[in-house]
Every structure is written in C-alpha cells, then in structure tokens.
BAFI-3210 file (N, C-alpha, C; in Angstrom, 3 decimals, decimal comma, padded with zeros to 6 digits):
// residues 302
n [1|2|3|4|5|6|7|8|9|10|11|12|13|14|15|16|17|18|19|20|21|22|23|24|25|26|27|28|29|30|31|32|33|34|35|36|37|38|39|40|41|42|43|44|45|46|47|48|49|50|51|52|53|54|55|56|57|58|59|60|61|62|63|64|65|66|67|68|69|70|71|72|73|74|75|76|77|78|79|80|81|82|83|84|85|86|87|88|89|90|91|92|93|94|95|96|97|98|99|100|101|102|103|104|105|106|107|108|109|110|111|112|113|114|115|116|117|118|119|120|121|122|123|124|125|126|127|128|129|130|131|132|133|134|135|136|137|138|139|140|141|142|143|144|145|146|147|148|149|150|151|152|153|154|155|156|157|158|159|160|161|162|163|164|165|166|167|168|169|170|171|172|173|174|175|176|177|178|179|180|181|182|183|184|185|186|187|188|189|190|191|192|193|194|195|196|197|198|199|200|201|202|203|204|205|206|207|208|209|210|211|212|213|214|215|216|217|218|219|220|221|222|223|224|225|226|227|228|229|230|231|232|233|234|235|236|237|238|239|240|241|242|243|244|245|246|247|248|249|250|251|252|253|254|255|256|257|258|259|260|261|262|263|264|265|266|267|268|269|270|271|272|273|274|275|276|277|278|279|280|281|282|283|284|285|286|287|288|289|290|291|292|293|294|295|296|297|298|299|300|301|302]
n.u [018,020|018,817|021,186|020,606|022,294|023,137|020,691|019,959|022,087|021,530|019,098|019,928|021,613|019,759|018,171|019,786|020,238|017,765|017,571|019,810|019,190|017,132|018,330|019,255|021,370|023,129|023,002|025,740|026,546|028,452|031,595|031,326|032,960|035,106|033,618|031,668|028,133|025,809|024,162|021,803|020,587|017,612|016,290|014,613|014,645|016,308|017,783|018,270|019,133|018,496|019,404|018,516|017,964|015,230|014,219|013,952|014,595|013,779|014,807|013,552|013,965|012,319|011,454|009,370|009,083|009,648|009,956|009,249|009,801|008,983|010,155|009,262|010,321|008,972|007,092|008,118|010,705|011,376|011,951|009,593|007,921|008,830|006,914|005,138|005,287|005,261|004,749|006,154|006,478|009,221|011,581|014,447|015,295|013,610|013,639|014,608|016,543|014,568|012,528|013,756|014,150|011,499|010,783|012,558|011,582|009,102|009,912|011,355|009,339|007,632|009,278|009,867|007,285|006,831|008,988|010,125|011,177|011,367|009,167|005,574|004,062|003,105|-000,042|-000,094|-001,306|-002,061|-001,656|-003,397|-001,855|000,002|-000,363|002,074|004,611|005,443|003,296|001,287|002,305|002,388|-000,252|-001,683|-002,735|-004,399|-003,509|-004,653|-006,596|-005,422|-002,765|-001,920|-002,132|-000,285|002,138|002,266|002,475|005,129|006,219|004,964|005,371|003,787|001,289|001,138|000,069|-002,801|-003,362|-003,025|-004,909|-007,290|-007,669|-007,750|-010,057|-012,177|-011,708|-011,087|-009,508|-010,554|-010,373|-011,446|-012,339|-009,931|-008,331|-009,968|-010,071|-007,381|-005,113|-005,454|-005,158|-002,414|-001,278|-002,292|-001,134|001,591|001,594|000,842|003,039|004,990|007,593|010,157|011,524|009,942|007,456|008,088|008,585|006,088|004,309|005,452|004,628|001,767|001,264|002,140|000,422|-002,062|-001,917|-001,784|-003,849|-007,013|-010,377|-011,765|-009,632|-008,394|-010,412|-010,374|-007,922|-008,222|-010,629|-011,382|-008,909|-007,191|-009,220|-009,708|-008,260|-009,860|-010,189|-008,249|-006,186|-003,365|-002,584|-003,394|-001,751|000,762|000,448|-000,024|002,450|003,675|001,940|000,953|-000,125|-002,748|-003,911|-003,768|-005,569|-008,012|-008,108|-008,160|-010,666|-012,334|-011,916|-012,954|-015,641|-016,405|-016,192|-018,274|-021,804|-023,454|-021,671|-021,112|-023,613|-023,819|-021,725|-022,697|-024,909|-023,660|-022,309|-024,410|-026,787|-030,228|-032,909|-033,854|-036,632|-039,100|-040,563|-043,940|-046,485|-048,390|-051,895|-053,827|-055,917|-059,546|-060,182|-057,874|-057,957|-060,241|-059,447|-057,473|-059,056|-060,129|-062,046|-064,388|-066,897|-066,602|-067,695|-070,772|-070,809|-071,902]
n.v [255,996|256,059|256,548|257,285|255,740|253,717|252,463|251,497|249,746|247,822|246,844|245,677|243,695|242,172|241,097|239,726|236,886|235,898|237,138|236,011|233,247|233,167|233,718|236,319|239,150|242,132|245,053|246,744|250,028|251,850|253,194|252,830|252,569|250,146|248,426|250,321|250,963|249,844|252,109|253,933|257,018|258,833|261,711|262,599|260,084|257,216|254,194|250,598|248,107|244,682|241,843|238,832|235,490|235,344|237,848|241,250|243,035|245,796|247,926|250,796|254,012|256,717|259,819|259,079|256,424|252,998|251,165|248,162|246,704|244,712|243,190|240,898|238,148|237,736|235,239|235,281|235,872|238,500|241,270|242,473|245,616|247,437|246,878|247,995|246,138|246,103|248,530|250,414|251,941|254,068|255,397|256,382|258,092|257,646|254,946|251,734|248,727|246,750|247,806|247,841|245,111|244,253|245,482|244,146|241,543|241,849|242,486|240,116|238,130|238,950|238,758|236,000|234,983|235,679|234,648|232,273|228,854|226,634|226,299|226,263|228,981|231,703|233,308|236,564|239,438|242,525|245,327|248,451|251,486|253,484|256,985|259,264|261,147|263,507|264,061|264,544|266,755|268,654|269,036|267,791|265,326|263,780|262,236|258,922|256,331|253,886|254,597|255,407|252,946|251,430|252,692|252,248|249,510|249,092|249,820|248,137|245,051|242,768|243,474|243,185|240,866|240,861|243,305|242,801|240,746|242,089|243,607|241,576|240,247|242,024|243,296|245,878|248,357|248,487|250,791|251,553|249,128|247,665|249,174|249,236|246,546|245,722|247,655|249,921|248,914|248,307|250,810|252,315|250,769|251,386|254,081|253,774|252,384|254,346|254,686|256,749|256,788|255,059|256,370|258,801|257,901|256,808|259,068|260,753|259,650|259,710|262,496|263,596|262,307|263,208|266,033|266,295|264,853|263,545|264,601|262,357|260,713|262,192|262,042|259,326|259,033|260,774|259,971|257,098|255,897|257,447|258,242|256,083|256,264|256,855|259,128|258,968|260,346|260,001|258,736|260,690|262,811|261,814|261,498|264,147|265,277|264,624|265,056|267,050|270,517|271,088|268,532|267,743|269,475|268,667|265,915|265,952|267,178|265,274|263,042|264,025|264,354|261,689|260,552|261,669|261,650|261,877|261,132|258,476|257,359|257,663|256,008|253,553|253,211|252,887|250,475|248,784|249,002|250,087|247,856|247,765|249,569|249,617|252,430|253,314|252,920|255,572|255,742|256,428|259,300|259,589|261,199|261,028|258,313|258,246|259,743|258,073|256,040|256,937|258,846|257,668|257,313|259,784|262,561|264,171|267,177|270,422]
n.w [080,035|076,583|073,902|070,410|068,743|070,523|071,050|068,492|068,032|069,978|069,042|066,635|067,636|069,075|067,092|065,407|065,305|064,394|061,868|060,605|060,677|058,913|056,568|055,956|055,498|056,438|054,364|053,295|052,930|050,432|051,369|054,053|057,065|058,666|061,301|061,673|061,921|059,457|058,548|056,671|055,233|054,636|054,175|057,094|057,991|059,185|058,179|057,921|055,703|054,868|053,037|051,255|049,973|050,015|049,753|050,817|053,852|055,910|058,495|059,743|061,176|062,415|063,727|066,348|065,786|064,940|062,151|060,531|057,444|054,543|051,498|049,390|047,256|044,119|042,191|039,636|040,078|040,483|042,689|044,985|045,869|048,840|051,759|054,620|057,608|060,338|062,794|065,325|068,578|069,306|071,239|072,193|074,278|076,433|076,641|078,002|078,596|078,679|077,091|074,589|074,255|074,046|071,628|069,894|070,143|068,908|066,269|065,655|065,860|063,802|061,543|061,531|061,192|058,604|057,059|058,140|057,843|059,393|061,023|060,985|059,341|061,258|061,740|060,794|061,993|060,694|062,389|063,037|061,901|064,120|064,997|063,943|065,725|064,471|062,765|064,622|066,027|064,008|063,559|061,602|062,107|064,891|067,974|068,667|070,360|069,710|069,160|071,689|073,081|071,606|072,228|074,979|075,110|074,559|076,967|078,745|078,191|078,614|077,822|075,153|073,900|074,623|073,378|070,618|070,390|070,871|068,538|066,616|067,365|066,912|064,499|064,441|066,541|069,808|072,029|074,564|075,685|075,770|077,579|079,846|080,559|080,657|080,292|082,055|084,680|084,822|084,504|086,711|088,660|088,324|089,085|091,726|092,775|092,552|091,600|090,519|087,998|086,427|086,563|085,335|082,727|082,053|082,241|080,436|078,079|078,426|078,789|076,344|074,499|075,477|075,205|072,461|071,442|070,209|071,177|072,125|072,814|074,825|076,739|077,176|078,515|080,769|082,017|081,646|082,244|084,227|085,864|087,357|089,643|091,678|093,252|095,179|097,572|097,843|095,453|093,603|094,376|093,750|090,953|090,133|090,305|087,957|085,820|082,972|082,940|081,862|081,708|084,372|085,766|084,635|085,281|088,094|088,519|087,304|088,956|091,371|090,665|089,979|092,461|093,793|094,745|092,499|090,512|091,220|090,812|088,062|087,210|088,108|086,469|084,030|084,428|085,035|083,188|082,833|081,793|078,352|077,260|074,958|073,306|073,963|071,592|070,519|070,694|067,906|067,462|067,271|065,142|063,558|062,969|061,428|059,218|058,224|057,355|055,050|055,423|056,189|058,539|059,648|061,540|060,615|058,706|059,625]
ca.u [017,998|019,785|021,413|020,072|023,254|023,084|019,418|020,026|023,019|020,832|018,109|020,666|022,075|018,601|017,520|020,837|020,043|016,580|017,932|020,750|018,517|016,252|019,164|019,424|022,575|023,023|023,549|026,734|026,713|029,829|032,205|031,159|034,225|035,060|033,101|030,523|026,840|025,446|022,966|021,616|019,706|016,711|015,594|014,651|014,590|017,526|017,356|019,247|018,562|019,034|019,023|018,695|017,301|013,775|013,798|014,637|014,004|014,284|014,509|013,584|013,741|011,962|010,656|009,186|008,634|010,546|009,109|009,798|009,191|009,402|010,006|009,437|010,660|007,792|007,287|008,949|012,071|011,591|011,696|008,445|008,179|008,784|005,618|005,218|004,771|005,115|005,088|006,292|006,972|010,674|012,019|015,649|015,443|012,843|013,750|015,664|016,798|013,311|011,810|014,444|013,864|010,132|010,821|013,233|010,656|008,108|010,581|011,667|008,088|007,106|010,182|009,660|005,954|006,892|010,034|010,678|010,879|011,406|007,860|004,460|003,974|002,044|-000,901|000,365|-002,356|-001,506|-002,307|-003,512|-000,637|-000,144|-000,106|003,456|004,775|005,526|001,937|000,535|002,845|002,039|-001,699|-002,334|-003,466|-004,424|-003,276|-005,861|-006,446|-004,481|-001,411|-001,637|-001,898|000,943|003,280|002,305|002,918|006,591|006,550|004,406|005,349|002,731|000,055|001,231|-000,871|-004,196|-003,452|-003,252|-006,163|-008,388|-007,870|-008,132|-011,421|-013,195|-011,368|-010,695|-009,029|-011,504|-009,508|-012,134|-012,326|-008,544|-007,841|-010,805|-009,756|-005,959|-004,147|-005,618|-004,599|-000,945|-000,948|-002,560|-000,120|002,832|001,414|000,820|004,419|005,638|008,987|010,333|011,890|008,766|006,431|008,549|008,396|004,647|003,644|006,001|003,713|000,410|001,216|002,269|-000,816|-003,163|-001,773|-001,927|-004,822|-008,399|-011,214|-012,031|-008,402|-008,230|-011,395|-009,868|-006,867|-008,686|-011,757|-011,255|-007,655|-006,814|-010,398|-009,680|-007,564|-010,965|-009,993|-007,318|-005,287|-001,967|-002,403|-003,511|-000,565|001,850|000,189|000,098|003,874|004,152|000,966|000,985|-001,095|-004,110|-004,417|-003,875|-006,818|-009,139|-008,092|-008,607|-012,115|-012,965|-011,884|-013,906|-016,994|-016,672|-016,305|-019,508|-023,006|-023,887|-020,700|-021,307|-024,850|-023,506|-020,922|-023,559|-025,733|-022,804|-022,017|-025,660|-027,807|-031,600|-033,349|-034,439|-038,093|-039,522|-041,560|-045,313|-047,080|-049,566|-053,100|-054,293|-057,216|-060,668|-060,109|-056,796|-058,419|-061,212|-058,689|-056,805|-060,068|-060,665|-063,141|-065,562|-067,179|-066,379|-068,972|-071,300|-070,587|-073,139]
ca.v [256,743|255,561|257,344|256,626|254,716|252,594|251,769|250,767|248,627|246,795|246,238|244,811|242,527|241,375|240,477|239,134|235,445|235,693|237,516|235,024|231,960|233,294|233,943|237,740|239,832|243,584|245,721|247,725|251,078|252,209|254,203|252,499|252,147|248,908|248,593|251,242|250,359|250,115|252,956|254,845|258,128|259,378|262,798|262,436|258,650|256,416|252,818|249,541|247,092|243,326|241,121|237,385|234,838|235,472|239,216|242,323|243,511|247,124|248,547|252,251|254,772|258,104|260,408|258,176|255,150|252,013|250,469|246,979|246,530|243,548|243,121|239,489|237,830|237,214|233,959|235,489|236,159|239,923|241,710|243,360|246,859|247,336|247,131|248,006|244,938|246,349|249,895|250,369|253,137|254,027|256,642|256,055|258,929|257,078|253,489|250,996|247,431|246,006|248,354|247,362|243,676|244,136|245,834|243,051|240,407|242,155|242,332|238,699|237,399|239,340|238,194|234,552|234,717|235,903|233,946|231,062|227,564|225,569|226,109|226,793|230,430|232,198|234,317|237,883|240,443|243,858|246,271|249,806|252,271|254,581|258,340|259,649|262,360|264,666|264,357|265,119|268,082|269,565|269,228|267,108|264,221|263,768|260,917|258,161|255,308|252,866|255,115|255,336|251,539|251,007|253,209|251,634|248,124|249,123|249,940|246,958|243,988|241,788|243,942|242,979|239,832|241,360|244,398|242,175|239,985|243,049|243,946|240,363|239,872|242,941|243,846|247,257|248,429|249,096|251,293|251,530|247,760|247,277|249,818|248,827|245,176|245,432|248,738|250,812|248,271|248,424|252,232|252,660|250,061|252,157|255,279|253,340|252,058|255,635|254,716|257,995|256,503|254,480|257,412|259,734|257,260|256,685|260,355|261,302|259,147|260,213|263,945|263,853|261,864|264,064|267,382|266,275|263,824|263,920|264,719|261,002|260,196|262,902|261,455|257,987|259,169|261,450|259,290|255,637|255,458|258,126|258,317|254,895|256,527|256,936|260,298|258,603|261,490|259,639|258,511|261,984|263,602|261,262|261,790|265,594|265,605|264,320|265,435|268,399|271,366|270,907|267,219|267,698|270,134|267,825|264,655|266,247|267,397|263,990|262,200|264,571|264,058|260,253|260,209|262,266|260,809|261,893|260,350|257,059|256,925|257,567|254,799|252,393|253,069|252,364|249,079|248,018|249,844|249,574|247,134|248,603|249,562|250,311|253,471|252,905|253,546|256,370|255,364|257,578|259,858|259,193|262,003|260,463|257,022|258,508|260,153|256,903|255,210|257,616|259,748|256,934|257,427|261,125|263,200|265,009|268,638|271,204]
ca.w [078,776|075,618|072,697|069,217|068,306|071,458|070,856|067,221|068,237|070,750|068,144|065,708|068,408|069,475|065,923|064,559|065,129|063,552|060,500|060,065|060,477|057,743|055,385|055,649|055,989|056,280|053,179|053,763|051,916|050,081|052,230|055,471|057,657|059,418|062,654|061,677|061,609|058,053|058,550|055,546|055,582|053,612|054,871|058,545|058,281|059,137|057,980|057,655|054,829|054,934|051,827|051,242|048,851|050,120|049,521|051,555|055,103|056,278|059,780|059,550|062,403|062,085|064,803|067,484|065,254|064,336|061,177|059,871|056,122|053,772|050,046|049,052|045,871|043,430|041,506|038,434|040,498|040,718|044,060|045,106|046,597|050,295|052,397|056,085|058,263|061,773|063,207|066,782|069,274|069,465|071,865|072,971|075,464|077,543|076,589|078,691|077,958|078,534|075,939|073,390|074,138|073,545|070,203|069,193|070,102|067,880|064,972|065,446|065,612|062,492|060,531|061,484|060,646|057,164|056,325|058,754|057,229|060,387|061,646|060,193|059,440|062,132|061,125|061,223|061,853|060,498|063,289|062,489|062,087|065,084|064,506|064,220|066,516|063,576|062,286|065,743|066,337|062,916|063,578|060,483|062,721|066,354|068,538|068,964|071,382|069,247|069,333|073,121|073,426|070,949|072,998|076,300|074,950|074,662|078,389|079,417|077,170|078,866|077,188|073,703|073,448|074,617|072,395|069,311|070,438|070,778|067,130|065,889|067,740|066,406|063,192|064,722|067,914|070,741|073,096|075,855|076,205|076,064|078,798|080,969|080,950|080,823|080,384|083,207|085,877|084,790|084,690|088,115|089,435|088,247|089,915|093,131|093,166|092,730|091,156|089,756|086,617|085,752|086,439|084,305|081,419|081,824|081,995|079,193|077,051|078,654|078,553|074,900|073,845|075,917|074,647|071,000|071,113|069,913|072,372|072,617|073,414|076,091|077,650|077,487|079,524|081,985|082,661|081,651|082,871|085,464|086,721|088,210|090,907|092,643|094,121|096,251|097,756|097,614|094,018|092,933|094,696|092,935|089,543|089,887|090,187|086,601|084,794|082,421|083,636|081,340|082,094|085,829|086,163|084,215|086,035|089,462|088,465|086,987|090,152|092,350|090,212|090,075|093,880|094,303|094,632|091,091|089,746|091,530|090,132|086,632|087,015|088,311|085,262|082,970|084,713|085,093|082,561|082,959|080,589|077,305|077,161|073,731|073,510|073,666|070,426|070,869|069,968|067,141|067,847|066,413|063,924|062,743|062,463|060,368|058,047|057,679|056,724|053,862|055,748|056,642|059,972|060,152|061,904|059,553|058,817|059,826]
c.u [019,125|020,011|020,818|020,988|023,224|021,819|019,439|020,953|022,344|019,764|018,797|021,140|020,910|017,897|018,510|020,596|018,858|016,879|018,829|020,063|017,566|017,008|019,366|020,719|022,469|023,639|024,482|026,950|028,200|030,341|032,046|032,474|034,030|034,597|031,919|029,231|026,422|024,171|022,956|020,582|018,886|015,863|015,767|014,665|015,974|017,109|018,539|018,542|019,271|018,529|019,307|017,943|015,795|013,279|014,623|013,846|014,601|013,830|014,634|013,215|013,498|011,068|010,585|008,733|009,792|009,682|009,872|009,052|009,782|009,293|010,297|009,845|009,444|008,124|008,164|010,390|012,348|011,214|010,538|008,830|008,083|007,386|005,775|004,580|004,525|005,583|005,051|006,812|008,471|011,150|013,230|015,783|014,690|012,957|014,827|015,776|015,515|012,505|012,426|014,157|012,465|010,068|011,464|012,321|009,604|008,698|010,833|010,419|007,555|007,961|009,955|008,306|005,950|007,831|010,464|010,230|010,665|010,053|006,774|004,365|002,809|001,224|-000,503|-000,723|-001,720|-002,291|-002,427|-002,262|-000,854|000,184|001,313|003,514|004,798|004,143|001,113|001,004|002,468|000,539|-002,424|-003,125|-003,441|-004,173|-004,608|-005,568|-005,466|-003,037|-001,002|-001,312|-000,582|002,170|003,403|002,731|004,443|007,034|006,088|004,297|004,248|001,396|000,018|000,188|-002,322|-004,412|-003,755|-004,576|-007,376|-008,696|-008,339|-009,598|-012,464|-012,919|-011,065|-010,260|-010,034|-010,745|-010,167|-012,067|-010,917|-008,077|-008,667|-010,392|-008,288|-005,093|-004,232|-004,997|-003,086|-000,531|-001,147|-001,540|001,203|002,743|001,464|002,227|005,242|007,101|009,202|010,632|010,687|007,678|006,820|008,284|006,907|004,029|004,262|005,102|002,326|000,288|001,247|000,970|-001,970|-003,094|-002,015|-002,937|-006,185|-009,169|-011,498|-010,816|-008,129|-009,189|-010,948|-008,833|-007,431|-009,752|-011,522|-010,022|-007,430|-008,010|-010,461|-008,798|-008,567|-010,744|-009,093|-006,277|-003,825|-001,676|-002,440|-002,274|000,632|001,675|000,396|001,544|004,366|003,202|001,205|-000,191|-002,532|-004,706|-004,639|-005,203|-008,022|-009,232|-008,569|-010,125|-012,868|-013,026|-012,851|-015,342|-017,323|-016,810|-017,582|-020,685|-023,478|-022,958|-020,856|-022,566|-024,591|-022,703|-021,768|-024,427|-024,928|-022,536|-023,265|-026,792|-029,195|-032,015|-034,033|-035,955|-038,500|-040,601|-042,951|-045,827|-048,334|-050,760|-053,628|-055,680|-058,291|-060,619|-059,054|-057,229|-059,392|-060,516|-058,030|-057,785|-060,731|-061,862|-064,387|-065,725|-066,954|-067,713|-069,464|-071,029|-071,918|-073,385]
c.v [256,238|256,594|256,586|255,490|253,494|251,772|250,932|249,560|247,486|246,096|245,266|243,539|241,599|240,681|239,709|237,657|235,151|236,023|236,462|233,700|231,978|233,697|235,390|238,280|241,312|244,058|246,830|248,773|251,353|253,296|253,928|251,963|250,876|249,184|249,540|250,483|250,767|250,952|253,865|255,896|258,573|260,444|262,642|260,971|258,013|254,957|251,894|248,488|245,756|242,585|239,635|236,795|234,991|236,889|240,215|242,663|244,869|247,487|250,054|252,949|256,234|258,668|259,457|256,788|254,305|251,135|249,311|246,778|245,310|243,830|241,686|239,335|237,176|235,910|234,096|235,859|237,617|240,296|242,702|244,634|246,626|247,681|247,058|246,742|245,161|247,765|249,957|251,690|252,987|255,377|256,351|256,854|258,369|255,561|252,968|249,629|246,630|246,488|247,862|245,879|243,451|244,439|244,713|241,833|240,609|241,968|240,849|237,891|237,683|238,757|236,691|234,192|234,836|234,931|232,593|229,797|226,486|225,309|226,693|228,282|230,841|233,232|235,684|238,911|241,812|244,847|247,637|250,618|253,388|255,922|258,746|260,948|263,599|265,062|265,010|266,537|269,109|269,860|268,524|265,889|264,389|262,352|260,244|257,094|254,220|253,315|255,056|253,898|251,051|251,465|252,514|250,169|248,043|249,188|248,717|245,817|242,952|242,202|243,665|241,978|240,306|242,509|243,826|241,421|240,898|243,354|242,733|240,001|240,730|243,497|245,324|247,316|249,173|249,520|251,205|250,134|247,342|247,875|249,420|247,453|244,969|246,660|249,584|250,220|248,440|249,870|252,660|251,982|250,803|253,398|254,904|253,011|253,321|255,687|255,887|257,729|255,979|255,529|258,445|259,179|257,193|258,025|261,119|260,894|259,773|261,705|264,270|263,494|262,787|265,431|267,419|265,227|264,393|264,038|263,348|260,434|260,884|262,346|260,067|258,054|259,697|260,665|257,787|255,170|256,129|258,376|257,142|255,069|256,715|258,026|259,989|259,711|261,170|259,433|259,839|262,840|263,121|261,651|263,271|266,045|265,467|264,808|266,855|269,189|271,122|269,582|267,143|268,300|269,253|266,570|264,863|266,432|266,094|263,106|262,697|264,232|262,573|259,793|260,771|261,313|260,718|261,034|258,865|256,518|256,743|256,305|253,541|252,140|252,480|250,875|248,207|248,845|249,237|248,866|248,075|248,453|250,323|251,338|252,956|253,673|254,309|255,931|256,572|258,025|259,386|259,936|261,430|259,122|257,223|258,923|258,959|255,984|255,878|258,471|259,066|257,104|258,811|261,757|264,106|266,487|269,324|272,074]
c.w [077,879|074,521|071,516|068,780|069,209|071,235|069,580|067,351|068,976|069,922|067,181|066,415|068,724|068,325|065,042|064,269|064,214|062,096|059,861|059,771|059,280|056,478|055,000|056,250|055,651|054,971|053,673|052,672|051,633|051,019|053,713|056,024|058,478|060,849|062,740|061,363|060,196|057,931|057,327|055,938|054,380|054,287|056,372|058,966|058,174|059,044|057,714|056,829|055,025|053,702|051,970|050,072|048,860|049,862|050,308|052,818|055,403|057,693|059,577|060,849|062,048|063,178|065,983|067,023|064,737|063,444|060,552|058,556|055,424|052,279|049,662|047,591|045,229|042,705|040,269|038,775|040,780|042,151|044,087|045,856|048,100|050,820|053,913|056,658|059,749|062,090|064,728|067,336|069,526|069,987|072,760|074,261|076,669|077,617|077,538|078,015|077,755|077,335|074,628|073,175|073,588|072,052|069,394|069,072|069,017|066,485|064,672|065,119|064,210|061,359|060,391|060,883|059,124|056,451|056,888|058,037|058,287|061,023|060,758|060,413|060,309|061,384|061,668|060,941|061,731|061,343|062,624|062,822|063,093|064,449|064,898|065,015|065,628|063,067|063,389|066,048|065,266|062,881|062,450|060,957|064,233|066,842|068,855|070,015|070,989|069,440|070,798|073,523|072,849|071,735|074,348|076,243|075,032|076,119|079,172|078,396|077,369|078,243|075,684|073,203|073,493|073,643|071,010|069,285|070,298|069,315|066,325|066,144|067,034|065,003|063,249|066,180|068,776|071,991|074,470|076,480|076,609|077,386|080,015|081,488|081,307|081,164|081,644|084,471|085,944|085,062|086,136|089,030|089,460|089,121|091,394|093,623|093,374|092,351|090,200|088,281|085,824|085,543|085,388|082,915|081,064|081,450|080,832|078,022|077,211|078,359|077,067|074,178|074,209|075,237|073,144|070,534|070,780|071,227|072,984|073,340|074,748|077,145|078,090|078,612|080,842|082,741|082,786|082,412|084,228|086,388|087,687|089,446|092,035|093,695|095,328|096,402|097,440|096,132|093,248|093,170|093,883|091,474|089,233|089,737|088,748|085,497|084,276|083,001|083,181|081,796|083,598|086,300|085,843|085,054|087,468|089,492|088,195|088,224|091,219|091,966|090,392|091,525|094,506|094,118|093,184|090,241|089,972|090,859|088,641|086,336|087,152|087,083|084,113|083,157|084,668|084,499|082,714|081,673|079,601|077,273|075,902|074,038|073,133|072,455|070,860|070,016|069,213|067,582|066,875|065,091|062,980|062,166|061,302|059,080|057,385|056,952|055,546|054,157|056,230|058,156|060,537|060,496|060,811|059,783|058,924|058,603]
res [m|l|t|f|d|d|a|v|s|m|v|l|h|g|t|a|q|t|l|e|s|n|g|f|s|a|v|v|p|e|g|t|k|k|g|e|r|p|i|q|t|d|g|d|t|k|y|i|d|f|e|g|g|k|g|k|i|r|f|a|f|s|g|s|q|a|v|l|s|f|a|s|v|a|e|n|g|e|e|e|e|l|k|k|a|s|t|n|y|f|d|p|e|s|f|d|e|r|d|i|k|s|l|c|n|e|f|n|d|t|i|n|a|k|f|a|k|a|k|a|k|a|k|s|t|k|m|p|t|p|v|s|r|s|a|a|k|s|g|s|q|s|y|d|g|n|t|l|a|n|r|l|v|a|m|y|p|d|l|k|e|p|y|h|e|n|y|e|r|y|g|e|f|l|a|e|e|f|f|t|e|y|g|t|k|r|i|i|g|t|i|r|e|g|n|k|q|s|c|n|k|l|f|r|i|l|n|d|i|y|e|n|g|s|n|d|t|q|s|l|i|a|v|t|i|l|g|e|m|h|n|d|p|q|l|l|e|t|a|k|e|y|m|c|e|d|m|s|e|t|v|v|l|v|n|k|y|l|a|s|s|a|g|k|r|a|q|k|k|l|l|d|p|p|p|y|k|p|k|k|q|k|k|p|s|a|f|a|q|a|l|a|g|g|g|q|g|m|p|p|t|m]
***
C-alpha cells in the first residue's frame, strides 16, 4: 500500500527521462517550497503540468483515475486546449511498485507516440474512457466491462497488449472475448495461488465493479470469469474469503449450475452451436392461393 504522495513521486521518477527527452519540464506554481512536488489543485483533482516547445502535458489524479492530457502547439504558434490522451486506473491504497511501473510505461508510451522525434510516431489508439468511481458511486453511471479490464491491466501488465489489440481489431471493446481468451486465466491463476496480498488486490477490484456494475458486467464477473472455477471446492473456498456477500451467493450458484448436467449441456451448446436451419416456408392453402390469384379457380358459391 502506498500513500498518494509516494505514488505521485514514483510516477514522476518513472516518467522523468521521457519528459526530459521530449523537451518538457515541470511548471512550478508560485509559493512552492524547495523540494516540494509542483502539485496544483482544482476541486477534487490534483495535477502537475509540464511545458516545452511542443506544447503542454498534464498528469491529473482524481478519484481512482490518472489522466494524461496533451495540448499541442498549433501551426500559428498558439497552444491548443488540453485533450485527454490516456485514462488509467490509479489506487495508491492497493498499488505496489509493479502497478506504478505499468502506469509509467503507459504514460511514457503515450508521450513518445505523440512527441518523440527519434523514432517514427507510433499509432496511438484512443481507448474508451473507463467509468470513474465517483460516477459509479453516485449512480450516474454503472461500471462496464471496459472499466473492469482497464483496472485489471494495472494489476496484470501482460494484459495491456491484448487489451489494446481487442479494441483496435473491432473498433469497440469486446469484454467477453477479452476475458475468455486472456483475462480469466490470469484471475483464476491468482485465486489458485492463494497469495493473500494478490487476492486482496484482485477482489478489491472485482467487488467494487460487481457492486456498482451493470447487469451485463455482473454476469461477466460471475459467469464468464468466476464460473471458470468449475465448482472446484478449494478455489471456491479461497474466493469466498474475499468476495462480497452478493457476489459470493451468485458465484456459488453459478458454479453449481455449470457443474450440473443442464449446465454442461448449456456450455456445450455455446461452444458448439447446432448449424443454422432456416424455417421451412409453409405452403399456402388452396384458398390462400386462390385469393392471391384474384379469385380465379375459387369454388363456385351455392
């Protein structure tokens, strides 16, 4: 667990070389004492600005998000408005050095893709913005599959590439495919290992997303992900130690059903659906055919 100040210091240290190589230096607000971090505040948001000949960069921290924004210099020499370039999960209370390193890598890659001269600019795909914790808690938005994946990428940096590839391939984030192919294996692996610190971090994310997520997102967690425990008693016992009450009841029922004969048949149909058979066209009756023919051939009336 890190304090906010420690986490920000580590982010600044991890991005210092990239910022410097691209010609950016921190904007130090008036009244900042020597040795203090140049943090500015706007409401609930704390941010640090960096300026250079190419424009401005901002690291903003609010709620559970760390947002990287750019303001480039236009052809006429005027600075454009700040625009979000990367939105990432940020939770110092559950973060460790690996999480901070993953965040720094994301910031560094995005900065270099935008400003680096030494190499060709990489194509930077703007991922969909995850739902903020404040929006979910207020009820104005519900967590979605993208938000879940975004948070888990901070815990499992190896998922970053397939996470981005999923969106690039389809032009939208397909959560079911991402978790079926990549995410679920990493999550089940953590539960199987049973490391207390890792499980606490994992279920802190899963519980929050489940309790404040849409119905589809709850199904994603309970069925697509945790349903893959296959009713294993040891895995379930480990998971129940960390799951919130609502999710625990659902996950146990899901696992029991999927382990049943009916559940296995349902899974088999999903994996190997029967070939599509078009519905047979019903042959119209003689009366209908006669009507369609304008009455020709109709039996005479008495």
